[in-house]
C-alpha positions as CSV (number, residue, x, y, z in Angstrom):
1,M,-35.6,-52.1,-27.2
2,E,-35.0,-52.9,-30.8
3,D,-37.7,-55.0,-32.6
4,A,-35.3,-56.3,-35.3
5,T,-36.0,-59.6,-37.0
6,R,-33.2,-62.0,-36.7
7,K,-32.1,-63.5,-40.2
8,F,-30.1,-66.6,-40.7
9,T,-28.4,-67.8,-43.8
10,A,-29.5,-71.3,-44.6
11,I,-26.7,-73.9,-45.1
12,D,-27.3,-75.9,-48.4
13,T,-24.4,-78.3,-48.6
14,K,-24.5,-81.8,-47.0
15,T,-20.9,-81.4,-45.6
16,Q,-21.8,-78.1,-43.8
17,M,-24.9,-79.6,-42.3
18,K,-23.0,-82.5,-41.1
19,E,-20.3,-80.5,-39.5
20,I,-22.9,-78.3,-37.8
21,L,-25.0,-81.2,-36.6
22,N,-21.7,-82.9,-35.3
23,S,-20.7,-79.6,-33.5
24,V,-24.1,-79.2,-32.0
25,Y,-24.1,-82.9,-30.9
26,N,-20.8,-82.6,-29.2
27,S,-21.8,-79.5,-27.4
28,L,-24.8,-81.1,-26.1
29,M,-22.9,-84.1,-25.0
30,I,-20.3,-81.8,-23.2
31,K,-23.1,-80.0,-21.3
32,G,-24.6,-83.4,-20.2
33,Y,-27.7,-83.5,-22.4
34,N,-28.9,-86.4,-24.4
35,P,-28.1,-85.1,-27.8
36,I,-30.4,-87.2,-29.9
37,N,-33.5,-86.3,-27.8
38,Q,-32.5,-82.5,-27.8
39,I,-32.0,-82.5,-31.6
40,V,-35.1,-84.3,-32.3
41,G,-37.0,-81.9,-30.0
42,Y,-35.6,-78.9,-31.9
43,I,-36.4,-80.5,-35.2
44,L,-40.0,-81.2,-34.3
45,S,-40.8,-78.0,-32.5
46,E,-38.3,-75.6,-34.1
47,D,-37.7,-74.3,-30.5
48,P,-34.1,-73.3,-30.3
49,T,-34.0,-73.6,-26.5
50,Y,-33.7,-77.5,-27.0
51,I,-30.1,-76.6,-28.0
52,T,-27.4,-75.3,-25.6
53,N,-25.9,-71.8,-26.2
54,Y,-22.5,-73.6,-25.3
55,N,-20.1,-73.3,-28.1
56,N,-22.5,-71.3,-30.2
57,A,-24.5,-74.4,-30.9
58,R,-27.9,-72.8,-30.9
59,Q,-26.8,-70.1,-33.5
60,L,-25.1,-72.8,-35.6
61,I,-28.2,-75.0,-35.8
62,C,-30.4,-72.1,-36.7
63,H,-28.3,-71.9,-40.0
64,I,-29.7,-75.2,-41.2
65,D,-33.1,-75.3,-42.8
66,R,-35.2,-77.9,-41.0
67,D,-36.8,-79.2,-44.2
68,D,-33.4,-79.7,-45.8
69,L,-32.1,-81.4,-42.7
70,L,-35.1,-83.7,-42.5
71,Q,-34.8,-84.7,-46.2
72,E,-31.1,-85.4,-45.7
73,L,-31.6,-87.5,-42.7
74,V,-34.2,-89.6,-44.4
75,R,-32.1,-90.1,-47.4
76,S,-29.1,-91.1,-45.3
77,Y,-31.3,-93.5,-43.2
78,L,-32.6,-95.1,-46.4
79,N,-29.2,-94.9,-48.2
80,K,-30.7,-93.1,-51.1
């Protein structure tokens, strides 16, 4: 068994983050999960098992830096 560290490239543009988040949201909806609860669980815990593997959603969300995502969500919420 190989002990290789998995590396992900962080996404740095708002548009790419939004596209990935929308894709993950849709994948969670299709699989019957509550997407908001699952995404919040992932953001708080950084546990990727909150996100389904369906449609590569888990791998996609791992490309987003959680700190950048939280900053963007707060900015968007506050319209700043």
